[in-house]
KELUMMAR-190059 format. One line per 10 residues: number of its first residue (from 0); for each residue x, z, y of C-alpha. Coordinates in Angstrom, 2 decimals, always signed. Layout:
N
NUM) X Z Y  ...
//
This chain:
665
0) +118.29 +126.04 +44.15  +117.84 +124.12 +47.40  +119.25 +120.64 +47.86  +119.45 +118.39 +50.91  +117.93 +114.93 +50.52  +117.85 +111.95 +52.90  +114.59 +110.80 +54.47  +113.32 +109.05 +57.59  +110.51 +109.61 +60.04  +107.85 +106.85 +60.28
10) +105.72 +108.64 +62.90  +104.54 +106.89 +66.07  +107.72 +107.08 +68.14  +110.30 +104.44 +69.10  +113.29 +106.31 +67.71  +112.94 +106.09 +63.90  +114.92 +109.27 +63.20  +116.92 +109.67 +60.05  +116.40 +113.06 +58.45  +118.07 +115.59 +56.20
20) +115.42 +117.47 +54.25  +116.12 +120.72 +52.44  +114.03 +120.95 +49.27  +113.61 +123.80 +46.80  +111.37 +123.68 +43.71  +109.83 +120.43 +44.85  +108.82 +121.81 +48.27  +110.24 +121.02 +51.70  +111.71 +124.16 +53.24  +113.56 +122.73 +56.24
30) +113.72 +119.45 +58.16  +116.66 +118.48 +60.32  +118.18 +115.35 +61.81  +120.94 +113.30 +60.25  +123.35 +110.72 +61.65  +122.48 +107.82 +59.34  +120.65 +106.37 +62.31  +123.42 +106.66 +64.91  +121.01 +106.41 +67.83  +119.17 +109.61 +66.90
40) +122.46 +111.52 +66.87  +121.48 +114.15 +64.32  +118.75 +115.87 +66.33  +114.96 +115.62 +66.04  +111.87 +116.71 +67.93  +110.23 +120.05 +67.30  +107.10 +118.29 +66.00  +108.86 +116.92 +62.93  +110.97 +120.06 +62.54  +107.71 +121.96 +61.97
50) +106.29 +119.40 +59.55  +106.41 +121.85 +56.60  +103.56 +123.69 +58.35  +101.43 +120.59 +57.80  +102.63 +120.12 +54.24  +101.76 +123.61 +53.04  +99.67 +125.15 +55.79  +95.99 +125.80 +56.21  +93.89 +122.69 +56.42  +95.77 +120.51 +53.93
60) +93.44 +118.35 +51.82  +94.45 +119.26 +48.28  +91.87 +117.56 +46.06  +89.06 +114.98 +46.26  +85.83 +116.39 +47.65  +82.28 +115.14 +48.09  +79.83 +116.29 +50.75  +77.03 +118.55 +49.55  +75.51 +119.75 +52.83  +74.45 +118.02 +56.02
70) +76.97 +115.85 +57.82  +79.26 +118.02 +59.88  +78.31 +121.27 +58.11  +81.66 +121.31 +56.29  +80.20 +121.91 +52.82  +82.15 +119.97 +50.22  +82.50 +120.21 +46.46  +85.72 +119.55 +44.60  +85.59 +116.63 +42.18  +88.13 +114.83 +39.99
80) +90.04 +111.75 +41.07  +88.21 +109.65 +38.47  +84.84 +110.79 +39.81  +85.95 +110.20 +43.40  +87.26 +106.69 +42.75  +84.21 +105.80 +40.67  +81.98 +106.92 +43.54  +84.00 +104.99 +46.11  +83.94 +101.85 +43.96  +80.20 +102.23 +43.39
90) +79.47 +102.50 +47.12  +81.71 +99.54 +47.96  +80.13 +97.40 +45.25  +76.59 +98.35 +46.24  +77.21 +97.62 +49.92  +78.61 +94.18 +49.15  +75.75 +93.32 +46.80  +73.02 +94.50 +49.19  +74.35 +93.53 +52.62  +77.46 +91.42 +51.98
100) +81.12 +92.29 +52.31  +80.96 +92.49 +56.10  +78.90 +95.69 +55.78  +82.18 +97.36 +54.78  +84.55 +98.33 +57.59  +88.10 +99.56 +56.91  +89.11 +101.73 +59.86  +92.83 +102.39 +60.22  +95.55 +102.33 +62.81  +98.80 +103.41 +61.22
110) +101.08 +104.10 +64.15  +102.37 +106.97 +62.02  +102.66 +105.09 +58.75  +105.19 +102.70 +57.31  +105.05 +99.31 +55.63  +104.15 +100.54 +52.14  +101.13 +102.66 +52.99  +99.28 +100.13 +55.13  +98.40 +96.43 +54.85  +99.57 +96.13 +51.25
120) +97.16 +97.05 +48.45  +94.58 +98.18 +51.02  +94.53 +94.72 +52.62  +94.23 +93.21 +49.15  +91.13 +95.28 +48.45  +89.31 +94.68 +51.73  +90.19 +90.99 +51.97  +88.83 +90.36 +48.49  +85.69 +92.34 +49.26  +85.13 +90.12 +52.30
130) +85.00 +93.20 +54.53  +84.76 +93.09 +58.30  +88.11 +92.89 +60.04  +89.28 +95.47 +62.56  +90.83 +94.64 +65.92  +93.33 +97.51 +66.16  +93.77 +97.52 +69.92  +93.57 +101.22 +70.86  +97.25 +101.13 +71.81  +99.87 +98.47 +72.67
140) +97.45 +95.52 +72.65  +97.78 +94.71 +76.39  +101.55 +95.24 +76.33  +101.84 +93.12 +73.21  +99.83 +90.28 +74.74  +101.90 +90.37 +77.93  +105.25 +90.51 +76.17  +104.32 +87.73 +73.76  +102.90 +85.52 +76.49  +105.89 +85.81 +78.81
150) +108.81 +86.18 +76.42  +107.57 +85.75 +72.86  +108.57 +89.36 +72.16  +112.24 +88.84 +73.01  +114.54 +91.62 +71.87  +114.99 +94.21 +74.59  +117.98 +96.06 +75.96  +119.24 +98.41 +73.25  +118.44 +101.96 +74.29  +122.07 +103.18 +73.93
160) +123.08 +100.47 +76.42  +121.22 +102.27 +79.21  +124.47 +104.12 +79.87  +125.78 +100.88 +81.42  +122.94 +100.58 +83.94  +123.32 +101.39 +87.61  +119.54 +101.71 +87.99  +117.07 +102.84 +85.34  +113.35 +102.41 +86.00  +111.15 +104.46 +83.69
170) +107.68 +102.95 +84.11  +104.73 +104.61 +82.37  +106.64 +106.51 +79.70  +107.70 +110.11 +79.09  +110.66 +110.31 +76.68  +110.51 +114.09 +76.58  +107.17 +113.73 +74.76  +107.84 +110.54 +72.78  +111.32 +109.14 +72.29  +113.50 +112.14 +73.10
180) +116.75 +110.40 +72.21  +116.59 +108.32 +75.38  +116.83 +111.50 +77.47  +120.55 +112.20 +76.85  +121.31 +108.50 +77.33  +119.64 +108.57 +80.76  +121.42 +111.81 +81.61  +124.78 +110.27 +80.69  +123.99 +107.20 +82.80  +123.19 +109.50 +85.74
190) +126.50 +111.30 +85.25  +128.16 +107.89 +85.53  +126.38 +107.25 +88.82  +123.15 +105.52 +87.83  +120.04 +105.97 +89.93  +116.75 +106.85 +88.23  +113.26 +105.80 +89.33  +110.23 +107.24 +87.54  +106.76 +105.75 +87.97  +104.03 +108.06 +86.66
200) +100.99 +109.86 +88.11  +102.53 +113.10 +86.86  +105.80 +114.73 +87.78  +107.15 +114.57 +84.23  +110.47 +116.29 +83.43  +112.60 +113.22 +84.19  +110.72 +112.70 +87.46  +112.04 +116.06 +88.58  +115.59 +114.76 +88.02  +114.95 +111.29 +89.47
210) +116.23 +109.78 +92.70  +112.73 +108.46 +93.35  +109.36 +109.32 +91.83  +106.41 +107.04 +92.52  +103.05 +108.58 +91.60  +100.43 +105.82 +91.65  +96.73 +106.18 +91.05  +95.86 +105.10 +87.49  +95.47 +101.33 +87.55  +97.65 +101.02 +90.67
220) +100.83 +99.85 +88.93  +99.90 +96.17 +89.28  +99.92 +96.20 +93.12  +103.30 +97.96 +93.09  +104.88 +95.34 +90.83  +103.34 +92.46 +92.78  +104.59 +93.94 +96.07  +108.10 +93.96 +94.60  +107.74 +90.31 +93.61  +106.57 +89.43 +97.11
230) +109.53 +91.26 +98.61  +112.02 +89.50 +96.32  +110.66 +86.04 +97.07  +110.09 +86.52 +100.80  +113.49 +88.09 +101.50  +115.49 +85.49 +99.59  +116.48 +87.94 +96.85  +114.72 +86.10 +94.03  +117.13 +84.35 +91.67  +115.75 +80.85 +92.12
240) +118.55 +79.21 +90.13  +117.84 +81.38 +87.10  +114.11 +80.76 +87.40  +114.61 +76.99 +87.64  +116.68 +76.98 +84.46  +114.87 +79.55 +82.33  +111.28 +79.97 +83.53  +107.98 +78.25 +84.16  +105.42 +79.38 +86.71  +107.68 +80.97 +89.34
250) +105.89 +79.35 +92.28  +102.49 +80.34 +90.92  +103.64 +83.94 +90.48  +104.98 +83.86 +94.03  +101.63 +82.66 +95.34  +99.74 +85.37 +93.48  +102.08 +88.06 +94.78  +101.96 +86.84 +98.40  +98.89 +88.89 +99.46  +100.47 +92.12 +98.25
260) +102.36 +93.48 +101.21  +103.83 +96.94 +100.94  +101.04 +98.17 +103.19  +98.27 +96.79 +100.97  +99.97 +97.99 +97.79  +100.37 +101.45 +99.32  +96.69 +101.61 +100.25  +95.55 +100.65 +96.75  +98.13 +102.52 +94.68  +98.37 +105.67 +96.79
270) +102.17 +105.40 +96.96  +103.58 +105.64 +100.52  +104.98 +102.46 +102.07  +108.42 +103.98 +102.58  +108.69 +104.83 +98.88  +107.75 +101.27 +97.90  +110.33 +99.90 +100.31  +113.03 +102.21 +98.91  +112.15 +101.21 +95.35  +112.34 +97.52 +96.25
280) +115.71 +97.98 +97.93  +117.14 +99.93 +94.97  +115.93 +97.37 +92.46  +117.09 +94.32 +94.41  +120.55 +95.70 +95.13  +121.41 +97.34 +91.79  +123.09 +95.70 +88.83  +122.84 +96.28 +85.95  +119.21 +97.38 +86.42  +116.96 +98.07 +83.44
290) +113.24 +98.76 +83.16  +112.02 +100.96 +80.31  +108.41 +99.88 +80.02  +106.19 +102.51 +78.44  +102.59 +102.28 +77.30  +100.88 +104.66 +79.72  +100.19 +102.10 +82.43  +98.47 +99.63 +80.09  +95.49 +101.95 +79.49  +93.23 +100.70 +82.27
300) +91.33 +97.65 +83.42  +94.50 +96.09 +84.94  +96.84 +97.09 +82.11  +97.83 +93.69 +80.74  +98.47 +92.12 +84.14  +100.44 +95.20 +85.23  +102.70 +94.97 +82.20  +103.20 +91.23 +82.72  +104.12 +91.80 +86.37  +106.62 +94.52 +85.45
310) +108.21 +92.47 +82.66  +108.55 +89.52 +85.04  +110.63 +91.53 +87.51  +114.03 +91.13 +85.76  +113.52 +87.36 +85.68  +112.66 +87.06 +89.38  +115.34 +89.52 +90.48  +118.05 +88.02 +88.25  +118.75 +91.15 +86.23  +119.43 +89.46 +82.90
320) +122.79 +88.41 +81.50  +124.68 +91.70 +81.84  +124.91 +94.60 +79.45  +122.41 +97.26 +80.45  +120.33 +94.83 +82.52  +116.81 +93.55 +81.83  +113.96 +95.40 +80.16  +112.97 +97.20 +76.98  +109.46 +97.57 +75.65  +108.84 +97.36 +71.92
330) +111.45 +95.89 +69.60  +108.98 +95.59 +66.71  +109.25 +91.79 +66.95  +112.69 +92.04 +65.33  +110.99 +92.56 +61.98  +109.08 +89.28 +61.87  +110.63 +88.32 +58.51  +108.89 +91.22 +56.76  +106.16 +89.47 +54.78  +102.98 +91.53 +54.68
340) +101.07 +88.62 +53.14  +103.37 +88.65 +50.11  +102.57 +92.33 +49.59  +98.81 +91.99 +50.04  +98.59 +88.80 +47.92  +95.35 +87.79 +49.63  +94.86 +85.85 +52.89  +92.77 +87.45 +55.58  +89.20 +86.14 +55.43  +87.37 +84.66 +58.40
350) +84.91 +87.56 +58.51  +83.60 +89.18 +61.66  +86.05 +91.03 +63.86  +85.05 +94.45 +65.23  +87.08 +96.19 +67.93  +88.08 +99.74 +67.05  +87.51 +100.92 +70.64  +83.79 +100.28 +70.15  +83.42 +102.12 +66.85  +80.57 +104.29 +68.08
360) +78.68 +101.32 +69.48  +79.17 +99.29 +66.29  +77.97 +102.13 +64.09  +74.83 +102.69 +66.17  +73.67 +99.25 +67.17  +72.63 +98.24 +63.63  +74.46 +94.96 +63.48  +73.56 +92.24 +61.02  +74.69 +93.32 +58.56  +74.87 +97.02 +59.49
370) +78.04 +98.93 +58.69  +77.09 +100.55 +55.40  +80.48 +101.85 +54.19  +83.21 +103.04 +56.55  +86.63 +103.62 +54.94  +88.89 +105.63 +57.25  +92.62 +106.03 +56.55  +95.74 +106.43 +58.67  +93.46 +107.33 +61.57  +91.33 +110.13 +63.04
380) +88.72 +108.28 +65.14  +86.80 +111.36 +66.35  +89.99 +112.50 +68.11  +91.41 +109.12 +69.12  +88.65 +106.61 +69.95  +86.89 +106.30 +73.33  +83.30 +107.41 +73.92  +83.56 +110.31 +71.50  +79.87 +111.23 +71.56  +78.89 +107.80 +70.24
390) +81.56 +107.94 +67.52  +80.27 +111.30 +66.30  +76.65 +110.16 +66.51  +77.49 +107.07 +64.50  +79.32 +109.05 +61.83  +76.27 +111.30 +61.46  +74.10 +108.39 +60.30  +72.62 +109.44 +56.97  +72.58 +105.84 +55.72  +76.30 +105.44 +56.39
400) +78.72 +106.34 +53.58  +82.07 +107.37 +55.04  +85.20 +107.68 +52.92  +88.19 +109.40 +54.53  +91.66 +109.38 +52.98  +93.57 +112.10 +54.81  +96.38 +114.63 +54.64  +94.50 +117.40 +56.48  +90.90 +118.30 +57.29  +90.49 +116.42 +60.57
410) +87.40 +116.34 +62.77  +86.66 +112.97 +61.18  +87.07 +114.27 +57.61  +84.48 +116.97 +58.29  +81.94 +114.20 +58.96  +82.78 +112.25 +55.79  +80.81 +111.83 +52.58  +83.91 +111.57 +50.40  +87.38 +112.91 +51.22  +90.51 +111.82 +49.34
420) +93.79 +113.76 +49.60  +96.64 +111.60 +50.92  +100.37 +112.17 +50.66  +102.73 +112.50 +53.63  +105.91 +110.47 +54.06  +107.88 +113.28 +52.41  +105.75 +112.90 +49.27  +105.79 +109.13 +48.74  +108.25 +106.27 +49.04  +108.16 +104.52 +52.40
430) +109.74 +101.83 +54.53  +109.45 +101.92 +58.31  +110.98 +100.26 +61.35  +111.97 +101.48 +64.74  +110.32 +99.82 +67.70  +112.82 +101.24 +70.16  +115.83 +101.87 +67.95  +116.75 +98.65 +66.15  +116.72 +100.01 +62.65  +114.79 +99.70 +59.40
440) +114.45 +102.84 +57.29  +113.77 +102.95 +53.57  +113.15 +106.37 +52.06  +112.11 +107.84 +48.75  +109.86 +110.81 +48.11  +111.73 +114.10 +48.48  +108.93 +116.54 +47.56  +106.15 +116.87 +45.03  +102.72 +115.95 +46.41  +100.73 +118.96 +47.56
450) +97.76 +119.57 +45.30  +96.40 +116.28 +43.97  +97.45 +114.11 +46.92  +98.11 +110.44 +46.16  +99.73 +107.68 +48.25  +97.57 +104.96 +49.78  +99.17 +102.14 +47.83  +98.22 +103.81 +44.54  +94.64 +104.64 +45.61  +93.82 +101.14 +46.82
460) +95.42 +99.49 +43.79  +93.24 +101.70 +41.58  +90.12 +100.69 +43.52  +91.05 +97.02 +43.08  +91.13 +97.56 +39.32  +87.82 +99.44 +39.23  +86.14 +96.65 +41.18  +87.70 +93.88 +39.08  +89.67 +92.57 +42.04  +93.17 +92.98 +40.60
470) +95.27 +90.13 +39.23  +98.18 +90.29 +36.77  +101.66 +90.56 +38.19  +100.72 +91.63 +41.70  +103.00 +94.20 +43.37  +101.68 +97.76 +43.18  +104.61 +100.14 +42.83  +106.81 +101.05 +45.81  +109.72 +99.00 +44.46  +107.47 +95.98 +43.86
480) +105.89 +96.23 +47.29  +109.26 +96.67 +49.00  +110.64 +93.61 +47.19  +107.62 +91.55 +48.24  +107.86 +92.66 +51.87  +111.58 +91.87 +52.04  +111.75 +88.70 +49.98  +112.38 +86.63 +53.12  +115.07 +89.08 +54.29  +117.77 +89.06 +51.60
490) +120.43 +90.73 +53.75  +118.08 +93.57 +54.74  +117.04 +93.95 +51.12  +120.65 +94.24 +50.00  +121.51 +96.77 +52.70  +118.38 +98.79 +52.00  +119.22 +99.00 +48.32  +122.64 +100.33 +49.25  +121.95 +103.11 +51.72  +118.33 +103.06 +52.87
500) +119.07 +101.71 +56.33  +119.63 +98.30 +57.85  +120.14 +96.88 +61.30  +119.07 +93.27 +61.89  +122.77 +92.71 +62.51  +125.12 +95.63 +62.07  +125.35 +97.57 +65.30  +123.51 +94.85 +67.25  +123.06 +95.68 +70.94  +121.83 +92.43 +72.48
510) +122.38 +91.29 +76.04  +119.26 +89.46 +77.15  +119.95 +85.79 +77.94  +123.40 +86.05 +76.38  +122.56 +86.65 +72.71  +118.81 +87.35 +72.89  +116.48 +84.72 +74.29  +112.72 +84.25 +74.58  +110.93 +83.53 +71.34  +108.44 +81.25 +73.06
520) +108.19 +77.71 +71.61  +110.40 +76.19 +74.34  +112.65 +79.29 +74.55  +111.73 +79.80 +78.20  +109.93 +82.51 +80.17  +106.30 +81.73 +80.96  +105.50 +83.76 +84.06  +101.85 +82.65 +84.22  +100.95 +81.65 +80.64  +97.69 +79.63 +80.60
530) +96.27 +81.59 +77.65  +96.71 +84.92 +79.45  +95.46 +83.46 +82.71  +92.24 +82.38 +80.99  +91.82 +85.69 +79.17  +92.11 +87.99 +82.19  +88.72 +88.36 +83.97  +90.24 +87.61 +87.39  +93.14 +85.54 +86.13  +96.57 +86.94 +85.31
540) +97.73 +89.36 +88.04  +94.19 +89.58 +89.43  +93.53 +93.16 +90.54  +90.27 +94.87 +89.53  +89.08 +97.67 +91.80  +89.20 +101.38 +90.96  +86.01 +102.44 +89.13  +85.83 +105.74 +91.05  +82.52 +106.50 +92.78  +81.22 +109.27 +95.00
550) +79.72 +110.89 +91.91  +82.90 +110.54 +89.83  +85.82 +110.75 +92.28  +88.65 +112.01 +90.06  +90.72 +109.98 +87.60  +91.21 +111.64 +84.22  +94.40 +110.77 +82.36  +95.32 +111.86 +78.84  +98.99 +111.11 +78.12  +100.94 +112.38 +75.13
560) +102.67 +115.74 +75.11  +105.42 +117.26 +73.00  +102.94 +118.88 +70.59  +101.18 +116.00 +68.84  +101.80 +112.45 +67.67  +98.53 +110.82 +68.65  +96.28 +113.43 +66.97  +98.69 +114.14 +64.10  +99.81 +117.78 +63.88  +97.08 +118.78 +66.32
570) +95.56 +121.28 +63.92  +98.78 +123.31 +63.95  +98.14 +124.44 +67.52  +95.64 +127.25 +68.01  +95.91 +127.28 +71.81  +93.04 +126.28 +74.06  +93.95 +123.22 +76.10  +94.05 +123.38 +79.89  +93.32 +120.72 +82.48  +95.82 +120.28 +85.29
580) +94.41 +119.70 +88.77  +96.25 +119.28 +92.09  +95.85 +122.05 +94.71  +94.27 +119.56 +97.12  +91.50 +118.90 +94.58  +91.21 +122.48 +93.35  +90.86 +124.20 +96.74  +87.62 +122.56 +97.96  +86.09 +123.26 +94.54  +87.10 +126.90 +94.63
590) +89.19 +126.52 +91.49  +92.23 +128.69 +90.75  +94.42 +128.76 +87.68  +92.67 +130.43 +84.76  +89.15 +129.48 +85.83  +86.97 +127.82 +83.22  +85.95 +124.43 +84.55  +83.58 +121.69 +83.53  +84.70 +118.05 +83.55  +81.87 +115.56 +83.20
600) +80.56 +112.05 +83.74  +77.76 +109.90 +82.32  +79.37 +109.88 +78.85  +79.83 +113.60 +78.24  +81.49 +116.80 +79.33  +84.43 +119.04 +78.47  +84.91 +122.76 +79.21  +88.47 +124.09 +79.45  +90.55 +126.49 +81.53  +92.22 +125.02 +84.61
610) +95.82 +125.08 +85.75  +96.39 +124.28 +89.41  +99.62 +122.30 +89.65  +101.36 +119.93 +92.03  +102.87 +118.16 +89.02  +99.79 +115.91 +88.90  +99.07 +113.73 +91.93  +95.98 +114.31 +94.11  +92.86 +112.60 +92.81  +94.03 +112.88 +89.19
620) +93.36 +115.48 +86.52  +95.31 +115.70 +83.27  +94.01 +116.75 +79.85  +96.40 +116.05 +76.94  +96.09 +113.30 +74.38  +95.70 +114.18 +70.71  +93.45 +117.22 +71.12  +91.08 +118.25 +68.34  +87.63 +119.60 +69.08  +88.84 +123.15 +68.38
630) +91.17 +122.96 +71.40  +88.40 +123.04 +74.02  +85.63 +125.50 +74.78  +83.01 +122.75 +74.45  +84.20 +121.21 +71.17  +84.80 +117.90 +72.94  +87.99 +116.27 +74.21  +89.04 +113.87 +76.95  +87.83 +111.02 +74.74  +84.27 +112.24 +75.36
640) +84.78 +111.10 +78.97  +86.65 +107.85 +78.26  +84.77 +104.55 +78.55  +84.81 +102.03 +75.72  +85.53 +99.21 +78.17  +88.39 +96.76 +77.59  +91.64 +96.08 +79.42  +92.13 +92.66 +81.02  +94.37 +91.48 +78.18  +94.18 +92.28 +74.47
650) +90.83 +94.14 +74.59  +92.78 +97.39 +74.75  +91.49 +100.87 +75.45  +90.92 +102.02 +79.05  +91.39 +105.77 +78.66  +92.82 +106.05 +82.17  +89.72 +104.46 +83.69  +87.78 +107.65 +82.98  +86.38 +108.91 +86.29  +84.96 +112.42 +86.39
660) +83.78 +115.32 +88.50  +85.18 +118.83 +88.05  +83.55 +122.14 +88.92  +83.87 +125.80 +88.02  +81.80 +127.11 +85.11
//
């Protein structure tokens, strides 16, 4: 007999949906939304609604397996958990004894995992082994650096409060693909008379309903934001009294914005002058005005400075202090009292730090010591890391032992030496936080694990024991780990024990600079923080030129779509991906919709069908994020064309700096 059980979604999305899960005979048969998280209003995205297809469909990893053929041949032999863990422990021990602990690299990201299944017992294991550390900067590193430098990760405008805004600026985000619950809020605000501005190289669904759509060239967001600052200062519309009381660096920001006239910004960004002028007028004259800062515009050489310039706009324009006014980016900083160190029980060692965006390079360049054991979990690097050809080449090294803990047979798992079956969030206890919605979710397993799948926290605790790295009394079970994580948050712990959900303060919807202030040491805004100014190659707000050349004239972007969460759930789609190209770029190349085209640059090439569409701006082609190799005719994805260069802040990925040529055939 079926029963409905409560759960919560930890996947990489701001909304943190609460779920009602229908279960029969230990198996999930239906997933729907619930109203325990009031923001998500009882509805969910189609991706999570179809999650049972991942749980029980083709491709699920059901038992431990060891490679028996050549790397990439897909020949694996089933083995027992004891044999698998013994082998993993043996390889980890041998690598440490021969090359030192730094020859071991844990590779994980975890945007789609909660607090229990990452940085608990896994951190304990790798810290005690003295493994190399991983700079996990493939996403949100530039935005995080900018937000921390300027505001100390101040709490943002609560997403439900967007209904109070008279102007909503959606900058570099697409809620229809990620964060769908903001869509009805924006629609309600529009019904109440709010204006909507969308800034994106593509005409996303909300752009089609917007009062103004700016379509900049990738990397051109910084000039747009600086031109707005110049306009505000030069026309007397900057709130100088607010800046004098609450900010440092206003005059320096003004000086750095001064060269950016609307004409210069238009030339660099590709956005017409009249559209920039209209945007500036709307923003200056509207109150409340709120900026929803997404993550799309950080993924280039100017990403950190662009984000800083955008986040500085509410301060300069005086948009704080009213409900529905200010900005929202990530609200993950609300959960600073969650104590990961108490769950891991081992301080992070001062071992070498390797950046995940350079995985291929690090695997191939034979560092001292070389990476001997790669342990991949909560991540699918073949599908998600830049410079895909180097990543694959590195994983094919015969002297590299790769362990992959995974739910399904990913492109990365097929290149592993040992594959361990991992549970999904429906099959283990979890705790996760919203980074848009201000909510913490605690959930228990609602289904039996498929096959022999085990949760991460159990696997890594077992490896600690086999390697003699465990200590009596350390937290291992979900309840023990949850108690350790929450020991500095007694109110959250009490609320979580009661109903599985907790706001930082019940129903809290902060008004910035009324009941939410900067978390910088002096509680003020730092518009030109010295640390960020030193980090950026040309100083903070210093523009770096477009990397396009005559050989590679087109910008390739790879934003998220409604079908995948990063690369998660990608295997469920059997369709061949298409690249979108503007008619002005397609016509001189003789390309029409349905043609097979080749995209290429010095790093690699991709073959896919084309779709000619005016929804992408001229000079830009669009191939979706999260593709697996099976989704293209060449067995490569957009990541094969993405450079492993770093953004100006945070050493983040520069996917949108890929410059390519496109031709038929």
